N, C-alpha and C positions, 0 to 999 in steps of 0.2 A: 208467554203469549199463547193462549189456547184458542184454537180455531174450532168452530163447530161446523163440520161439513156433513151435510145430509148425503146419504148414499155414498159413503166413502169407498165402498167396494167398486164403484164405477170408475174410480181413478187408479185402481190397481192394474198391474199388467194382466192380460187376459188369462194367463195360466194360473194366477193366484185368485182370480175372481170365482173360480169354481169351488173354492173352499168356504166361501160365505162366512167370513168372520172367524173361522177356526184357524189355529196355527198349523200351517203345513209343514213346519220344521220340527215337529215333535219327534223325539227319539223313541223307537220301538221299545217295548218292555223287555228288560234283561239284555239290552243291547251291549252294555259294557261289561257284563258278567264274564264272558269268555274272550273279550277283546284282546287282552294282553297275550293270551295263548295264541290267538289267531295272528297277531302281529309278529310274534316270535317265529311261528311256522312260516309266515310269508318271507321273513328275513332269511330263514334257513334255506328255503327253496331258491330264493334269489342268489344266495351264496353258492349253492350247488350248481345252478345254471352257469354262473360265472366261472367256476373252477371245474370245468369238465375234464381237464387233464388229470385231476386227482381221482376220477372215476374210471380210469382205464382198467380194463379187465385183462389179466395175463393171457398170453397167447395159448390157445387150445384149452382154456379154462372149462368151457362148457362141454367140450368133447370128452375130457377126462374126468369131469365132475362125478358122473355116475359111478365110474370104477373106483374113484377115491372114496366116495361115500360108502359103497359096498365094502371096501377094504376096512374102512374105519369101523363100520358096524360089526364086521366079522372079528376084528381085533378086540373090540369091546365085549363081544359074546364070548370069545375064548378067555379073556381075562376074568370075566365074571364066573365062568363055569370051571376054570382050572383051579386046582388046589395047590397049595404050596408044595406038598410032598410029590406031586406029579412031575415036577421039574427039578429035582435034586440031581446034582452032578456028582459023580463019584470023586473021592479024594484023589488029588494029584492028576486029575483028568487033563487039565490044561498044560501041565508040565510035559506030559508025554505027547500032547498034540503039537506043541511047538517043535519038538524034535522031529516029528514026521513032516512038518511043513518045510523044513530046510532041506 
């Protein structure tokens, strides 16, 4: 049963009348292209918000971070610049050391 209604826009809700026969529910171009990534990111953020106890920072972490970082960098520099022959220990060195320690 088909009805022929003249000026059917007049019967639409006021908010839809401004579209004048155009579909106001069109999806923007490339809307679904990255949607799955966005949904996964939203789910991950929601999980992080719920599990705040897993995000606890160890005590004094930030106070000691700078020193720990500098120590790590220094150790890496020493390892990269040191040669194997620079750190050779004389034969039986540890044998005599254990006798001194007692």
